[in-house]
N, C-alpha and C positions, 0 to 999 in steps of 0.2 A: 484338809489343807496342808496344800503344796511346801516343798519346798523353795524360798526365793535362793539364788545366786547373788553374789553379790562381786562386785570386779573394778579396779583402778582403772586407771587410763594406760597404765603400761598397756596392757592392754595389747593392744594396736587394733581392736575390732571397730566395725563401721559402726556409728549410729542407727543403720537398717539393721544387726548384731542383733543388740540392744531390744530395737523393738518385736524380731522374729520371737526370741528366745526368751522375751521376757526378763532381761539378764535389768538390774541397778546396779546405776556404776556409780563410783568417787572419783574425783580428779584430783592427779597429782595438781602441785603447782609450776607455771612455768614464771622466768620475771625475765624484760627484755625493756631495756630501754628507762629501767628504770620503773618501770611499772611492773603488776603481777597477773600473771592472769591466771586463766581455768583452762587446762588442756583440756582436750577437746570442745573446749562450751567456748570462747569468746573466745580464742587464736589459735591455726592454722597449723599444723605443721610447715605449710609453703612459705607462711609465715614465719618464718622460722631458719627454715635452708635460703630464706633468699640474704637473713639479718645473715646467719653464719657466714657469707659469701658476701658479704660485705667487709668482711673481720672482725663480726659482732661475736662476745662470746653472753650465750642464753644460759643462765642460775635454773635450776629447778627448787623441789622441795619436798620433802615427804606430807602426806594426809595427814590435814591434822585430827587432833586428838579430838576435840569439840568437832567437827566431822560427822569420824565415828560413836561421839559419842547419844548426839542425835538420829540416826541410822538405827544404832543397835535398840534404842531406848523403846523406841517406835515397834522394833517387831517382837521386846523382852516384851510390854504391854497388851502385844494382843498374840503374843505366845502361838508369832509366829516361826517354824523353825526356818535361821539363816546361819547361809553357809558363802564364809568374805575369802574369794580366794587369792592369794596378796600376792605382786610383785614377789622375786629373791628379797631375802632378809639380804643379802651380799651385797646389794646393790640400792636397798633404797633403806630409812628406816619406817614404811611405812607400815610392814608387818605389827615390827615392834611398838605402834604404837598404836595399832590395834587387838594387842593382846594388854593391855595395859588398858585400857578402855571397857574392855569386854573383861578382864577379871573386876572394875570397878560397879559394870552395869550389874555383875552379877553377885556382886554385896548388898544390891537392892531386889533382884529378881535373882533366888537362886536356880530357880531352876530353866530358864533362862533357854533356850535350842538359838543360842548365836555360836558356832565353831568357826576361827580364826587359820588357816594352811598359809603354814610356807609353801608356797609352788615350787621356791629353785630358778623359776622357769619367767621369766621376760619377753617383749613386744608377743608377737601372734604363735611362741611358740604356748606361751599363756596365755593365750585370746582361741587358740585349741582346746584345750586343757581347761577356761570356762567355756567354751560353746558344748564340749561331749560333761559336760555336768549340767546345765540347763535344759539339753535336751532329755534327760535322763529326770530331771525335774517337772520339766512337762512331761512326764508319763506317768508318773506319779510316785516315784520312786521313793522308796527309802532312808534316811538320814547318814544310817551307815552306808546302805549302796552304794548313791552317789559319792560319799566319803574315799571312800573303799575304788572308786575305778578314775577320779580325780587324782587322788596319791600314783594310781599304773599310768595313768598318761604323762601325770608330772615326773615322776618318777624317769618312765621312755623318753621323753621326748629331746631328740638332737638338738640344737643349735648352733645352727652351718653361718658363717658368718665374714662380711668383708667390707674393708672403708674403702671409700672414695682419695681421702687426703690424711694418712698419719697424723697432718697438725693436729682433729680434732679432738681426736682421742691423744694429743700429747696435752693438748688443754685440760680434757675432762683428768688427767691424769694415768690413765693405761699405759704411755709407754713415756721413753725421756726424750729431751727435746733432740741429742743427737741422735734418735734411732731415729726420728718422725725426721729429722732433718737429712740421716742418710739412707730414708727411704722414700720421702718422696723425690732426690735428687736420682737414686737405682730405677724408678718407676716400681720398686718393689708396692705387692699386692700381700698386705697380710689376712690368712685366714686364722676363725681366733671361732673357739666354740665359748660354752658354759663348764663345767667341771663341779657341780655343787651348788651352783652357785656361783657360781664366778666366773667371768670375764678372764679365759684362759686361750694366750697367742696359741696355735696348732702349728698353720706352716705359711713358710713365706714364698711369692713365686711372684719371679719377675717377668711384666708385663699381662697388659689384659688379658692377652688370647689364651691365656693357657688357665686364669683362669676358673673358667664357666664348668673345662674342661675336667678339671681337678674336684670341684667341689661335683658334679654329681659319680664323678669314685667315690670318693669321698661316703657319697651318701649310698653310692654298691656296695661298699667297706661294712659299712655303720646298720643300712636301716637293715627293715626285715616286714615285709608282710606288704612292702610299700605300693601293691593292684586293688590292696584291699581298706586304705588308706585315705583320707582328707590330708592334704600337706598344702600349709602351712608360705610365700613367701611374700617377706615383705623389701620397702626400700626407700630408700630415703633420698622422694623428688627424679625416683629415675626407671618409673613404670616401663619404660622400650627396652632395659635390660633383665627384668622382673619378668616380663613375659615372653624377653626372649630363652629364658632359662626356663620358664615354664614349657616352655615347647617345645624344649627337649628333654626334661621331666617328662614328657607326656609322651614323646618316641618311644622308648628308651623304658621306662616303667610302667605307663598305663596307668597311674592311680585310680581313685573311683573320683576324685575332685580335688581342682590345684586353686584354695582363694589368696588371692591375690592383697593386698593392704601398703599404704602408704603408714612407713612410722614416724608414733604420733609425736607431736610435742615435746610431750619433758624424754621419751627413748631416742626421740631423733637428733633431741636439744648437744649428747652429748654423740650420739654418731655422726654425724653431719651429711649434709648434702651424698648422695650417691651414698651411701651405706645397702647390701646388701645381701635379705640373711634369708634362712633354708630353714625347714622347719619341717621336721616329722617321727616316728618312731620305729625305733630300733627294737623293737619286740615289735609281739602279734597284735594286731587289732583289735579291742575288745571296744 
């Protein structure tokens, strides 16, 4: 019986990915206008970005323990191996909720082959890890092999991203009100990355013209074996800039593949419209 891969919607994969690689999905929750929606199911990222442009502040909730209990119980009863690759525990309580349910399920099914992994990744960085694990699962690889490979890709996955407006990071508690005001006034574009699962400021670039070139420089500094990789680019309703970055990457590094996806409703509720993110490995692709 093949291993099944479970992902949450913070991985920002499209429905075609879930279908192609036979990935099971569990949604985070988004609250907008006093209504609750399931990310990736009954609300679109475009709706979120338009609302944020209108001054609204959507909120998000982690995946519920009940949702995990339903999924984990079905796999435990069938004795089918399941690997859940969770978004970073530093950014959401979803991983912890899954671990609690895993422990509960294993009280009734001690030998249940259920594995819950904190990838310390988010957005399409998490998506790339999920896809690699799902490819191995489709090829009939063992649980141990998939866990080892997923851990390797998660550990070596770089997240380099910027936001169009520091106000959204302020609303999400990522920068101070003063920093957001001054940054907007001076047209400063922050470059951030993810360090051990946390969002960390990296640099500040004045003016958008220098931004893409600097992102490419960082990619060259940190990346390895780039021509043999699947590169991920996600964007907050700014496909034009994402495609421009993709073209620059093709010209400079000629990677095996570049995947472009819109940042989903849950992650986008914090990052805001105009977000641009780049994901690649800083070690040999395996």
